[in-house]
N, C-alpha and C positions, 0 to 999 in steps of 0.2 A: 505172440510173435516179436523179434527182437525189434530194437528201436530202429536199426539201420534198415531191416525189412519193411518197415512202415513207411520209411523215408523213401526208400525205392519204389515203393508202390505208388505213394505220392508225385514222385518225380515221373514214372513211367505215365500215369494220368494226365499230367502235365504235358509231356511230350505228344501224347495222342491228341489232347486238346490243340496244340500247336500245329500238329500236321493238318488238321482238318481246317485251320484257319490259314495257314501259310502255304500249305502245298496244293490247295483245292484248283482242280484243273478247269480250264475255261471252255465254252463251248467252241466248236469247230465251225469257222466261218468260211465257207468255200471261196477262193480268191484271196482270203486276207490272212487266214491262218497257215503257218508254215507246216509242211508235211515232211517231218525229217526222214533220213534214210534208216535211222535207228536212234534208240534211247533208252534211258533207265524208266522201267516200269516197277514201281514199289509202293507201299503203303505206311501206316504208322509202325507195322511190326519191325522194318528193317531201321528205323530211327530209334526204336526202343532197345534194340538189340545193341546199337551202336552206341547208346548212351550207358548201357550196361556193361559193356567192355570197358568204356571210358572210366567208369566209377571203379572198376577193378584197378585201373591204371597200372596194368601188367605191361602193356604197349607191345612187346614182342609177341611173337608166337606163344599162344597158351592154350587155355581150355576152349575156346572158340575154334581155334585151328585145328586141334586135335578132332573136335566134334565133327568140324566140316571134313576133314580127312577121311575119318571112319564113315561117316554117311554119304559121300561122294564115292568111295569106293564100293560101297555096298549098292548104290544105285547102279552103277556099271557092271558090277559082278567081277571085281577085280581084287587082288589081294594088298595093293599098295597104292596110297595117293600120298603125293608130297606137294604142299602148297610152296609157292614162289611168288615174287612180286609183279610178275607179268608173264603174259604168253610168250612174248619175245625171250625173257629169260628161262621160260621152260623149255624152248627150243635150243638155247645155248647150253643149257644143263644136260639136255638129251645126247646132243653130240659129245659135249666135254666128258661125261661120263663114259663113252665108248672109247675115249682115248686113254682111259687107265691102263698102266702097266700091268695092274693085276688081272687082266683079261688076256694076256700072253699074246699069241698069235692072231687072236681075235681082234686084239685092240686095234683102233684106228690110229695110223702114224702118219706124219707129214709126208704129202704126196699121195697118199691113198685118194681113191675117187669115190664120191657118192653122187648117185643118179637123183636128179631133181628136174624141176620144170623152171622155166624162166617167166612163165605167166602166173605170177603170185605174190605174195607179200615178200617184202626184203628179208625180213628176220628168219624166214624158213632157210633162205640161201645164205644170210650172212654168217651163222655160226660154223658153216662149212669152212668157209674162208677163214674165219678167226681162230680156227684150229688147224691152219696150215694144210687143209685138205683140198681137193679141186672137185668143183662142181661139174657134174657132167649133165647138160641140159638136153632135154628131149620134148619135142614138140606135144601140143594138146590136141585134143578134138574140139570142134565147134558144136555147140549144143551142150556137152556134159563140161566142157573145160577142164577135163581132167587128162592126166597123161596118157600118150599112146602107148599103152602096155604091150602091144605086140611088138614095139621096137625096143623094148628094154633089153631082152635077152641079146640082141644085136649088138647093144652099146655096151656091154660088159667086157672089160679088159681084166687082165691080170693083177691090176691095181684096184678093182673096183671092191669095195668092202661094206657098203649100205646103200639102202635106198630110202630117202627122205622126202615125202611128199604129202600135200595136204588133200584133203576131201573139199574140192573147190565149192565154196559158198554153201557147204553142207551138203553136198551132192557127193555120196561116196564114189570113190574110184573103184575099178574092178579088182576086189580083194582076192576072188578065186585065183585069177591069173597071177596077180603080184605076190601072193603068198606062195604059190608054187614055185614062182622064179626064185624067191628069196631062199626057200628052202633047197631047192635043187643046188644053187650056187653058195648056199653058206653064208648069206649076206643078212646083217641087221637091217630090219624095217622099222622106221619110226614114222607112226602117224601123226601129222599135224592135225589135231581134231579141234583146232581153236575155233573154226566157224562152223563146226559140226556136232556139237553136244546135242545127243538126244537122236541123231540118224542112226539108221539099223541097215545091216546088210544081211540078208538071210535070217532076218529075225533077231540079230544080234547087234549090240550097240558098237557103232565104229569108235576106234580108240581101245578096243580090247583084243585087236586081231594080231598088232605088231609086238615087237619087244618092248617099245616104250611109245607112249601116246601123249601129246601135250594139249593144254587148254588155255583159254584165255577168258579173263573175268572182267575186261576192260568194258565200259558202259555199252558199245553197240552189240556185245555179244549176248548169247542167250540167257546168262544169269551175270549179274555185276556185283563186283566189290569195289567198284571204283577203278583201282588198278589192282591187278592179281592174276595169277596163272596156277597151273597145277600139271604135274606129270603123273601118270599112272603106270604100272608095270605088275607082272605076275613073278617077276624073277627077283628073290630077296637079295642077290649079290648086286643086281643094277640098282635096286632100290638103296642099298647102302652106299653105291658110289655116286648116285646122284645125290643123295643127302651131304656126302663129303664136300662135293664141288659146290653144292649150296651154301654150305656152313665152313666157308674159310679154307677149305681143303683139309679140315682136321680128320684124323684117325677116328678120334672118338664118336661114339653114337650117342651120348647122354642128350636127353631132353633139356631144352633150357631151363635152368635153375635146379637140375639133377646133378649128381655125383656119383661116381663109381658103379654105373649100371653093369660094366664088365666083371666088377667084384675083383679087378686086380690093377686098380688105377696106378698104382706106384711099383709095378712089378714087370712093366713092359721094357723090351729092348729092341728098338726098331732104328733102321737107319745106322748112323755114327753117333748116335745120343748115347749118353751114359745109362746103364741100366737102372730102372726106377724113375726116369724122367716122367713127369707128370702126363699122363696120357690125354688130358684134356688139353694139352699143349703140344701134340706132336701132329704133324701135317704130312699126310700121305700124298696130297695132290695139289697143283697150283691152282687154287680155288677162289671163289668169290664170296660176298655176303649178299645172298639174294632171298633172304627170309621174307615172308608176309608179316604184317603186324595183325594182332589179336584183334583190332577195331575192324580191319578189312574182312577178316574171317567172319566176325559177327554179323555182318551185313550178308555175306555169302550163305551162313546158315538158313538165314530167313529166306533168301533168294531160292534156295535149293527145295524149299517146301513148294514154291511156285511154278518150278521146272516144268513138272508135267502139263500144267495149263499154258505155260508159255510155248511148250513144243507144239501143243494143239492148234493154238493160235497162230502160230508161224505158218503151219501147214495151211490152216483155212484161209489165210491171206494170200498164200502162194496159189491157192486152188481158184480163189476168186479172180485174182488177176490173170491166171492162165486161161481160164474159161473165157473172160472178157478180151484177151488179147489174141485168142485163135483166129478171129476173122482178119486180123492183120498179117498172117504168116507170109504173104506175099513181099511184105516190107521189112520184117524182122525173123531172124532165126531164133526161136522159143526155146527154151530149157528142154534138155533131154535126160531122161532118166533111165538107168538100168532097170530089168524086170525084176532083180534081186534087190534093189534099193528101196529104202523108204527115207526120204532125207527129211531132216528137220533143218529147214532152210535160213540160210543167213541174209538172202537176199534174192531179188528176182533178175536175173541175167537176160540182156537182149543185145543181138547182134544185128546192126542196120545192114540189110543185103546191098549188093553192089548195084542193083538196078531198081533200088527203092525210089529214087528221084529227091532224096534228101540224105544228109550227111549226119552222122553222129552228133556233130556240133550243132547242126540246126534242132535236132530233137531235144538235146538236153538243154540248149538256150532256151528253147520255148517251155519247157518243164520249169526249170529254175525261175522264169519270168512268172509262172504261175505258182511261185512258192513250194514246188516239188523238189525235193533235194535228190540228186543224182550223183553216184559215184564211179569211178573207173574199176577195172578188174585190177586193182592194186598197182604193181609196178608196170603193167602191160607187158614189156618185155625188159626185164631186169638188166640185161646186158647193154641196154641203150643208155643207160642212166649215168651221170658223171661219176658216180661212186665206183663204177666197173672198169674205168679208163686203165688202170694197171693191174687188173685182176687176172689172175692164171684160171681159166676154165676151158672146156671143151664141149663142142656142139656134137651131137650125133645127127647126123643127116641135115634137116634144115629147120627153121622155126617159122614156117609160112603162116601158121594159123596164129601163132604167138604174136607174130608182127600185125596180122589181121585184127586181132583183138585189140592190140594197141591203138589202132586206127578206128576201128568201128564198133567196139563194145562198151556198154555201160550196165549199171543196174540200179534198182530202186528198192525201198525198202519193204519188208514184210513183218516187222517186228510187232509184238503184242500190242503196243500202243496204238496201232492203226485200227480204226474201227471199220466196219462195213460201209458207213456213211463216207469214210475218206478214202477207202478202195474205190468206191464209186465215182468219186470226184477224180482220182487220178485217172480212170479209164475214160470218164468223159473229156478230159484234157487230150489224151491220146486220139479219140474220136474227132475231136475237133481240129487238131493238128494234121491227121491224115487227110480229113476233108480238104484243108487248105493247101497241104504240099504234096499229098499222096497221087497226085495224077491225074 
């Protein structure tokens, strides 16, 4: 064994020892211990992989990034995966790629419309605006919190070019109906799958139906790289376009550290550049630098091994909460699932009923006082935020349910770090609150 391999083994053993000392989890103390809505779930293997990548000192995307992209694509059953530095960047790249002139008439152009929802995360909508496109907002259904798909076709205009929506909190939207609409009207479909990794629809993973899908690996999500995200597609042209926008807008597709993958690096003539201008420095798009580091990817490689168990634990926690909350249906609208859907849940959504006898603020104040973290359904209604003061957008119909969500909806966690003991504590707190305030 080489000397460096012996040293690595020694370092990794020390990292393992350090993990057991420094990252030991304390005992849950009801009423004193915090109950997060989400968090990192990891062991010594993530730390060892991170240190392994640091010892390479490659820093930018390298062997771990390639390994993750290959294994993630294989897990989902898609052709291409491209890592980026966040789920928000993934959304920006997805929309930006569709503006490429190389797509001809199919390409998105300033003033074109993209159908989406206002009850979601801002960086699903922001890339539409950042690319000088017009978001068209359709209301959602209470219970599923997904787009009212029956209104999409009515909302389509001659300017409509794409549909960009999320599987809300891991709950798949009606892919049968929306895929038919997209195909009928020749629209791009982007699935924001950031909160739905591992969810299935008719036995197939969400994120594999549309032209492009996006993922987030921020700590609250199904797997974590700290920061990080990805896009997947089965379309090789779209893969190349995403790669270009991610990597400065360059025309070249060489991997970092590689030269002349095309075999004619100094034989190109593009734009108004002189013949033979170095292909590594030819830019075909107005792009960004949104690459991931190999250290992030190294964490992701180990997290991906845990993904099947994470999915099962999220489903278990959701099921335990649902069974425990069924007796409070007169006070809360509980989550609803399509028969074709098998969600890998991001959280447990609740909407306080109008005649509950208490408000959303009442229940979340009580839960927070008892150390149980709560969150809103992201922006609630994105059009009501200060950032939208001068934004050009269109609403089809009304946003009645979206506004209701803004006032009455919240969620609690189901992430794998929550044990059955913790779930029982959460349910006990709901029981005490309803006994006090329910009527």
